[in-house]
N, C-alpha and C positions, 0 to 999 in steps of 0.2 A: 455304753460295753465297753470294755476294754477288749477282748478279743472281737475276732472279725465277725460281725452278725453271719447267725446262720440262715440261710438264702431257703425256702420252701417257695420253687412255681408251681404252682396247678395249673394242668392242663385240661380242656373242656373237652378237648377233640382227640379223634383217633392220631396216634404215633405210629409212623412205621414208615414203609416202603412207597406206599400211596398214601398221600396227606392233602388234606383240603388247608384253606387258609389259616385257621386260626391254629391247627397243629402243626403249619411250617413256620409260623410264628412262635409258639411257645418253645418248639425245636432250638430255633436259631437264637432266640434271646437266652435261654437257658444255655447256649453253648458259649456265647459272650460272655454270659454270666462267670461260668465254670472257669474261662480264662482268666480270669481277675480272682474270683475266690470261690470257694465247694458251695455248691448248688445242688437242692435235692428237687428232680423232676417229678412229679406227680401223675402218671397217666392212666387216662381212665381206661386202656386196654393192656395186655401183657406185650411189650413190646420185645423183638427178637434184634433190633439196630443194635452195635455195638456204642455206648455212649461216648459223648465227646468227653475231653481231658476235664476234667474238675468237676463233672454233673453226674450225679448218683442217681437212677433211676428207681422209681418205688410206684407198682401199681396199686391202683387202689379198684380195680374191678371187683364187682359183685352183683350178685343178682338182683338188688333191690337200691334204691337211693338211699334208704336208712341206714344199709350194710354200707355203702360207700362213703355216706355223710359221716360216717363213725370211725372209716378209717382215715378219713381225711382230716377229722378232728384230732386223732392222735398224732398226724405230723404235725399240726398246725402246732400242740402243744411243746414240741421239742424243735420249735425254728423260732427265729425272730423278726424274721422281717418275710412277708406271706404277698406273694405276687398272683392273681387271678382274676380274670373274666369273674367267676362266681364266686363269692366265699360262702363255703358251707355254713352259715351262720345258726342255721336251726338245729345242728347238731353239734357244735361247739360252747361251750360254756361261754358264758359273759365274760365272767372275769379272766378268760385265758385269752379272747379276743382286746379285751382293753390291754393286756401288758404285750401284745405284738401290734408291731407296723403294717401295715396292711394298704397295699398299694392296690387299685382295683384298673384292669385295663377294659377300657372305655372305646377300644380301636374299632371295633364293630358296632355301628349303632342299633342294636338289635330289636329296640321297641320300638324303630320305626320301620323296620324287615318286617316286626309283626303287625303293625300297622297294614301293611299290604297283604300278611294272609287274611287278614280280618277284611278288608275290602273284597278281596277275591271271594273268601268263602267267611261269610260273618258267622254262620251257625258253628263251625267248628275251629276258627279264627278268634273271635272275639272274646271267647271265656280265659284261653291262653293268654291276650294281650292284657284282661285285665290284671291276670294273676304276676304277668311279666312288669307290669307298672308297679306293685306293691313290692316285688324282689328287686326294682331298682331302686326305689325309692329308700329301702332298707340298705341296699349298696351305699348310696350317696352318705347317708349319714354314720355308716360305719367306718367308711375309708380314712385312712390318714393323707394319702397323696391319691393322686388318677393319673393316667395317663391316656393318648388320645393319637389319633394318625396326623390329624391336620390341623392347622391354625383355625381352619372354619369349623372345623368339630370342635375345638378348645373353646370359642363361642359359642358353639349350643350347648357343650357341658356346662359352662360358667354359666349361662343362663338357669340350667338345671337344678346346680351346685347353690345359685342365688335363693330359688324358691325354696331349697332345703333347708336355708339360713347355714350356709356352710361358709359365707365369704366373712372369715374372722377379721374383726379389726384390728387385735393384738398380732395377729399373723401379716396383715396387712403394713403395718407400721415397721416391721423387718422387709417384706417383701413387697410392696405396691403393685406388681405386676401378678404377686398367685403364682410364681413358678413355681415355686415348693407345694403348691396345693396340686395344680393340675399343668401338666406341661406335655410338648407333642413327642412323641416318640413313633413316626411310623412305621410301616413295613420296609423291609432292607431285602439286599440283593449281597450274594457271596462275592468279597471280597477277590476270590480267584476267577480267573478267565473263565467260560464255559469250555470245554473239551468234550469232544463225541466220546461215547463208550457206546456204541449200538448203532444199530437200524434206526432210522426215521420215518415219516409218512410215505416218503418217495418208495421206500421198498417195502413197507406193510401194507399200503393200500394202493389196490390195482388202476384204482381211477384217477391216481393223482401219478402223473410221467411224470422223466426226467427233465422234462422241459416247461411241466406246469409252472404255471403263476399262483402260487401257494399262498392262500388267504387264511390264518391260522387264528380261531377263535378258542385261544388257551385259558380262558376263566371258564368256571364253572355255567350250568344253564340253570338261574331261579327264575321264580315266576314275574319278579320284578325287571328282568332285563327283556330286551327286544331283538331277540333271534328270528323275529317276523320280519322285522325291516332288512333285516342282514340278508334274509334269505329273497324277499324282492328286489332287493339291489342287485342279487346274482344272476338274475334273469336277464338285467340290463347291463350288467357287467359282460356276461359271456358272448352277448351279440357282439360285443366290439373286440373283446378279448377272447377268443373262443379257448385259451390255455387256462383260462382262470379256474381255480376250483377253492371251495370253501369246506375247511374241516372244522368241525367241532371237537377239540380234544379232549373233553371230559366231559360227558352228559348224567354220568350216574356217579353220585358222591362215594368215596370208598368208607364214608363214618356211616354207622347204623344209627347214629342218633339224627341226622337228617333225612327228613320223610321225602318220599319222592315227588318229583314236581310236578304237575299237568303241565307247564311248558313244554316240556320234551317231547311228549306224545304230540302236542297239539302243531309242534316246529316241525317235527317227520311230514305230518299230514299235509301241511302246505307244501314243504319240499315234494311231496308227491302228487299234489294236484299241480305245483307248475311244472311237472315230470323234469324234477330236479336232483331228486332223490337218488343217493347212489353214484351219480355221474358227474353232477356238477357239485353236490353239497353233499358231505358226509359226516355221518356221526359216530364217534368213538365214544366208547365207554368211559376209561380214564386212562391215564398214562403216570406209570411211578415218579415218584419225586425224583429221584436219581437220573431219569431216563430223559426229563422236560427237555433239557439243552438239545436233544438230537432231534426234536422235532422242531424247535424255535430257529435253531440254526440254518435247516434245510426251507424257513418260510421266507418267503418276498413280505409278507404284510401282517400284522396282529389287528384284529377287529375287536371293540368292546362298544356295544350300541344298550342305552337303556332305555328305558322309558320315562318322560318326564314325570317327576315324582318327588316328594319329601326325601324319601331316601336316597335318590340318586344326588340328591343336592349336599347330601353329609357324607356318601359314602366314601368309601376308599379303595377302589379295585385292586386288590391286593396283588392278583395274578398279572397287572401288568407291568409288575417291578420286573418280571422275569424277562418282558421283552428291553429293558432298560439294558439288562444283563448281558444279553445275547444281541445288544444293539439290532433290532428290529423294528421298524418303524412300525407305527401305529395310526389307524381311522379310528374315531372314539365319536360318541354323542357329546355333544357340547353341553357345559353345565354342571361338570363335580370338578373336584380340585385336580385330577388328572389329564384332563382334558385342555384346564389351562394350564399345567406345564409344558404338554403338546405344542402348544400356538405359542407361548411363551419363551420356548427353547427350538422351535420349529424343527421337532423330532417326527412329525407325521400330520393328518389334516383331521378337522372336526366338522361334525356336519350335524344339522338340526334334527332333533329328534323326530323321528317316525316319518321322514324325508326319504322315502328309496330312492328317488331320483339324485338327491343331492349326497346321499350316501355311495351311490354308483360312480357319479362322478367325482368324489373325493377318494375314493379306491383306485381309479384309472390314474388319475394325477399322481396319489402317491406310488403306483406302480412304475411311472418314467422313471428311466436309468439316471438323467441329473437329478431329480428330486430323491431318488433312494442314495444317493452317493451324500447327498446334502444330510440329509435325514441320520444315517448312519456315522458320518463322520461326528456330526453334533451329539450324538446318543454316546459314542465313545469320550466325549468330552464331559458329560454331567456324569456318568454311573458310578464313578467312584465317590461321590458327595454322597448316595444313598448307600453305599452297605451297612451291614448289620452293624459292624462295629462302630461305625460313625452315628448312627441315627439312635444308639442305645446308649449315649452319652447321659443324659439326665437319669435314665434307671440306673445306670452303673456307679452314679453319685449317691443315688437313694440307699443302696446295696451296700456301698463302703462308710457312710456315716450317715444313717436314717435321723431325719430330723427330730427333735422333741415332740412326741407325739402329744394330740390336741386334749381336749378334756377327756375323761376317760370313758370308753365306750360300755355301755349297759351301766353306769354307775348310778344312774338315777331309777328307784323301783320300778316307774312306769317301764324304762324300757324293758327290764328284765323279765315284767309281766307281758308285753308284748311277744317278747323273745318265745315264752312258752307257749303261747298262743298261737303263733307262729310256726314252732314244731311240733304242736297239736294237729293245727290244719293241716300240715302235710302229710303226717302218718295218716290222718283221716281220708284225705285224696288218695295217697297210697293205695290204701282198703278199697276206697271206691273205686280204682280204676281195676284192682284186682276182683271185685266182685264183677263188673263190667265184663271183663274176660271170661269169669266163670259164665255168667248167663248167656254171653253170646255163644259160648262151646256148648253149654246147651241147647239154645235153641235150635244149634246146626245139628247136632244126633237128633232131637225131636224132630227136624226138619226131613233128616235121611230117613228115619223111623217112620215116618208118616209115608214117606215117598215108598218105600220097601211094602207098607202096607197095602198100599194101591194098586202096587206092580203084581202082588199076589193075590189081593181080591181080584182084578180082571184077569190073572193067569185063571184062578177057581173058575170065573163066569164062563169063561171060553172053553173048559174041559167040560162044565155042566152042560154048554148048550151043545156039544159037540156027541154028548151021550143021549139027550133028551132028544125025543121026537119034535119035528116042526109042528 
């Protein structure tokens, strides 16, 4: 390509004033790319935010998956480089995909998250997990390049790529480390320092006073995380530090894509049983993205706990980067890459998974004034190397000069046949889900009618008894 490649970034989650991790990542990486060259950010919703310089917003909001897929297929046809977590390959002709440089973002190992869904509720989670395995295998086959969030993740995905026969000897002759196939683009943080632009939790939440020791759980609440140990630990912490308060900053995802998690209700119930709910442990629905610093700058400590699992080993707790941005020390469970960073850089404390006593001790130690000063100084030193502009360099190189694509996508007739089967399967599955909704609605209407008939029959019998002699 002689002209600058035309870049399409497909966001798979909501973009707006309230965003979860995936939306935040898409918005910021598109912003950084836009500062270098024009980029189209395709969004699953209509966006009211003003686009950053160099970014063109294009909504693919539509009533069903097929319509969304066809909008994206048209966009792919008019761009040279496509960056996405999920490529709409079922709705895009194979020859069009063959001519594009496809970058698959694997920063969130969702296949491991789906394992957790299936483990907790096999009846609902297992069919979705099997579908996702098929989708992942197709993405590993289609991608020209891949990005992930850490070196540990890269090891995981290299294994998957090896199993998919993607470790090409010709590519290894040019790049023996295969960084041209898969490289690390972690989650980032803004390069500008945080500035308050409104009230924080001390003003918004009555139970959090001006002198409270504020501990903030600033990520979401998902079934594979561990708010229960945090709540149990707070029962111990408050005995030694009565001013301590734990606030869950966002328990309801702003995205309509993510189903409600039962962990939220279970956590509330535990806090209520321990007589902590609303006094010591507070649950907040969600904080708009541009207001998050108002909460983090008022906090004394961040908290991130997970259950011991495969998901935890390869996860990248994206919202923890906001703690670095706001120089907020963190207490976290051992075992993931950000816990390694906490220990290595001395920016907080780590504790054994599921050990409420160890978590309570870590919180109290991290709240000590001397430790706070040390952690915050260390955070100020490491924050700049985690800016979006710094972490995006491998992606920016691919956008400027995409490597020559490997063997064509879909050139084998068998691949094209598979492509048609996948599209048929998707459309059939869509129709099946539609039928399920129709049947469920009919069942609901019948149940209401039966209840009405029973009520009318009962009323009629009571009137007859009133008029008939005993």
